[in-house]
N, C-alpha and C positions, 0 to 999 in steps of 0.2 A: 485518633491512636496513629494512623499510618504516619502521618507528616511528623509525629513526635519520633517513632521509629526511624525514620528516613533520616532525619536531623541528626539523631543522636548515633546512629549505628551505620545504616546503611553508606553514608558519605564515608565514614571511614574505611569501609571497605573496596575491594577492587571492584569497578563497575561492571566488568564482563563476567566476573565471578558470582556477582548478585544476579543479574542479568540470567545466566544460565541456570541458577537455582531457582529462580521464579518461573522460568520456563518449565523446569522439571516439575515443580510442584503444581503449577497449573495444569499439566498434561497428566499428572497422577491424579489429581481430584476429579478432574474432567471424565475419567473412566466411570464414574460412579454417580449413578443418577441422583441419590438422594444429595449429594453434594452439589451438584448441577443445581438442583431445585432450590437448595438452601440459599445458594448464592443469588440466584432470580428472586426468590421472595426478599431478600434482603436489599437488594441494590435496584433491581428493575421497577418492581411495584406497578405495573399497568400491561396494557395489551399494545400490542403492535398498530401503530396508527400512520406511519409514514408509509407513503405510496412509492414504491420501488421503481423508477424511471427507466431502467434499461430493459431489453428482452433477456428472455431466460430459454435460450434454443436447447439447451441440454435436458430439458423437461418436457412432459407432456404437451404437445402442441395446444391441447385443449386449455392449458394454464394461461396461453397467451392472450385469452380473450377475457380474462378477469383480472382485477388488481391485485398485486402482491404486496403485502403490507409488512413493513419492519418496525424496528424500534426508533429510527431516526436517521437522519442524514449523515451522522458521524460515523466512520468506520476506522478501523485499524489500520496504519499505514503501513507500509512495507518495511522489513528490517527487524520488527519485534519478533516476529515468529517466520525464521527463515525455512522452516522445514515442515511446516503445517502440524505442528505438535500439540498444540492447545486450542484447536480450532472450538471444541465443544464450551471452553470457559469463555473465551471471548463473546459468544453468543449468550452466555449466561450473565456475563458481567453488564450486557447492555449495548455493545456495539451492534450498529445497524447492519454492518457488513465487514469484512476482514480481506486484507490484501496478503498473501504470504509472499516469501521470497525475500531477496531476489533468488532464483533457483536456476542454476546452469545445467548443460546437458550432463556433464561429469561432476563427479564430487571433486571438492576443493577446499583446502585449509584455510585459506585467506591469507591475509598478510601477517606479519609477525605481532606478537604482543610486546608491550601494551598497545591496543588499538582502539579502546573506548574510554572516553574521560567524560565526567559529569563537569558542568560550571553553574553551581547552584546561585549564584548571584546573578547571574543572566537568565536562569530558568533555560539553559541550554544543554545540548550534548555536543560532543565532538567525537566522530567515529571516522577510522580508517580500517574498516574489517575487511574489506576485499572479496564480497561475496563468498563468504565461507558458507558452506552448504554441503549435504550428503548427495546433491545430484537429482536429476528429475525422476528417476526409477524409484527411488525411495520416498520422495514427495508423493508421488502417484499412489504408492502401497498405502499410505497413510491417508490421502483423500479417498480413496475407495473404500476404506473403513469407516470414515465419516459419513460419505454419502449413503452407504448401505445403512447406517444407523438414523441419519437426518434426512436423507432424499433432499428434497427441494427448501426446507425449512431454513438452511443456514445459506447465506450469499458468501461466496469464496471467490476472491479474484487472485490470479498469480502473476507476480512480478518477474519477468524472465530476462535472463541475460546471457552475455558470452563468458566461455572459460578463459580466464588470464592468458593461457598459452595459445589461444586461438589468434592469429594475425588479424588485425582489422578488414583485410580484404576477403577472408572466410568468415566473417561475423555472420552474415546471413544465413549460413547453413546451420550454426549454433542456435539461433534465434528458432529456427524450422525445427530442428530436433526436439527442442522442449516443447514447441507447439505440439507437436506429434503425439507427445508422451502425456501432456496434461490437460489437452483443450476439451476432451470430453468429460472432465472432471471438473471443471471450473465455470463461474459465470460471466467471466471477463478475463482478459489478458491484457498486460501492461508491459510494454516493451520500454525497457529500462537502457537508456543510452545516455545517461547523465550523472552516473555515480561517479565520483572524483577519484575512488580508491581501485580502479582497475586500468591500468596504463593505457592511453588512447581512447578508452572508450566514449570520453566525451566529445571527442572528435568525430563521431559518429552521428552527433546531431545536427551536422552539415547535411542540408536536404539531399544532397548529392550521394552520400553514404546512407542517409536514413532509408530512401525511398527503396532500394533494393531490399532492405531489411524487412519493410512493411510488406512487400510485395511476396517476399519469402514466406512470410506468416499467413498470408491471405490465401497463396495457393496451397499451403498445407490444409487450413480450415475447408477450403472448397474439398480437397479430396477427401476429407473425413465429414462432408455434408454438414459442415458447420458455419458456413459463410456468414452467417447471422449473429455469430458470437461477437460481443462488442471486444474491439481491439481500441487500446489507448497508446500514446507514447508519453513517457515521462521525461521532464524536461528540467534542466537547472535554472536556478534563479540567476545565476551569472550570464546568461545569454543577454545580449543586446537586443533592444526592443524591435530593432528590423529583423533580427534571426528568429525572434519569437513569432512574428508575423510569417516568417516562412515557413515554420513548422505548422501554424494553422493554416496557410496554404495548401500544404502537402496534405494535411489531415482533412481538408475539404476534397483535394482532388483524388485522393484514395479511398474517400468513403469511410474513414476512421470514425470510430463512436465519439471521440474526443480526446482530451489531453490532459495528463495529471501535471498539476505545477504547485508545488515545485518540489525538488529534491535539495541536498543541502548545499551550503555555499561554501565557497573556498576563499572567499573574500575575508581573511582574517590574517592574523601573524602568529598563531599559535602553535604551528607545527602541521605535520600531516593532517590529512583528513576533512572532513566536511562538517560544517556546523549546523545544527537543526534548533528547532524551538523558537524561543521569542526573538532572538536577533534576526531571524528571518522573516518576521510577520510582513513588515512593510513592503519589502520586495516582492514578496509571494503575492500580496494583494495587487500590486501593480502589474504583475506578470498577468494575473487572472483577468484584470481590466482590459489589457491589450489583447488577450486571447479572445474575451467574449465580444470585442468591438471586430474580430476579424474570423470568427467562426459562425457557421450557421445557427439558429435558435434551436434546432434540433439536435445539436451535438453537445454533448456533456462535458463540463470541466469538473474534475474533482480537485478541489483546493487544499494545499497541504502547505503547512509552515507557520508555526507560532501560535495555533489554535489553543487556547486555555479555557477562556472564561466564555459566557454565552455571547458577550458582546463582541468578542474576536469571532465567533462562529458567525454571527449576524452580518457582521462588516466582510467576511468571505463570501457569504452568499448574496449578499447586496452587490458585490463586485462583478458577480455574473457566475460564481460556481454553483453548480447544482447538487453536488454531493461535497463533504469534506472529510478530511481523515486527520488523526492525530496519533502522536508517539510519545514525542517528549514530555507534553503533558501528563500522560498516563503515569509516567516515571514520578514525577513532581506531585501529583494530586493522590494518585492510589487507585484501588480498583473501583471506587465507587464512582469514579469522574465520569466514564462514558455514559452510564446510565443517567446519572444526573443531568449531563449536558444534552443528551437526548430527550430528557422529558422537558427541559426547559425550552427547547427549540420547537417541539412538537405540541406543546400545551399551553404556550404562553400567546 
C-alpha cells in the first residue's frame, strides 16, 4: 500500500513538503501510547535481541555490567529527524537506534528552497538543506521530555555541526557549545564535518582542522564528567583513501569511539547538494573497508550509504561496520522497512 501511494501521489508532491508533513504526523502519533503500541505490534513483532556494542555512561553505572539489547544493528541516519521530534515513533517502527540532527548551536533556516529532490529511478535523494534546525536548546528540551518518559530504553545519538555564519577558524567553539547542551541527554555524539551544504565545512575533514574540533568536544565532555560518552566523526565518501586513513589515524590517536561512513556525495552533475541512497553504496563499502583496516578492532564503524535490502546490510557489516544506518530506503520502502530489515539481520 505504501509503495502504491508513494508512486502515484508522493512523487508528484514537493519532497520537502512531504517530509515535513511526515515528521509532523510521526511526532503527533508518537505522543499516544496506544498509537505507539499499535505500530510496534504491526511492524516489530518480536523482542529486542541485538546486543548494543557501545557504553551508555548517561545511565546508572550498574547498567554497564549487563547487556543492553535493541531491535537490531540498523538505526536511523541523521537528516531525517533534525530536531528530535519523532523519537518515540522511530523506536516503535523498529529502528535499533536513531541519530538526530544535524544540530547547530543557534537556530538557522538552512539554504533557499527548493533544496530536496527525489531520484526514484536511482532510488536516491539529493539534498541541499544546509543544517536547517531550531538550535541546540530546542532540541535539548525535546530530548529531556523523551528521556523523562523512556529513560534508557531508547538509544539516541546527536549529529552536531557549526552554524553557517561561524568562520572555520572558530568552528571548534560551535561544536563545543552543542556538546555542552546535548551531551547529558544522548548516547553518542557525531561530529559532522562532511555535509556539502555548509560552505567550507568539508575542509574541516583535514586532520589539521579536525583535531582541534575533536579536542574541544572532548574537553567539554571531561568537564561534564562524561569522558566515556562515545564520540564519532562523520566523513564524506569523496575523500581519497589516503585521507580516509588519516582520519582513521586521528580517531586512533584521540581515542574516538569510531567513524560514521559515509555522508552524501557531490560526485554528480545534478546541481547543488549531495546525493544519498543507492548510488552511494559502492563507495561507502570501500570507505568502510579502508577504515576497518586502519582502526583498532575495539573502535566502531557505523556504515551508511545505499543500504536497502538484507544483502546490502550484510555486505556493509561484512566490510567491517558494527552498526548501520538508513534514510533514503525508508523513504522508498515505507514505515515497515526498519523492523523488517532488523528482523532479517537478527533472526537469520
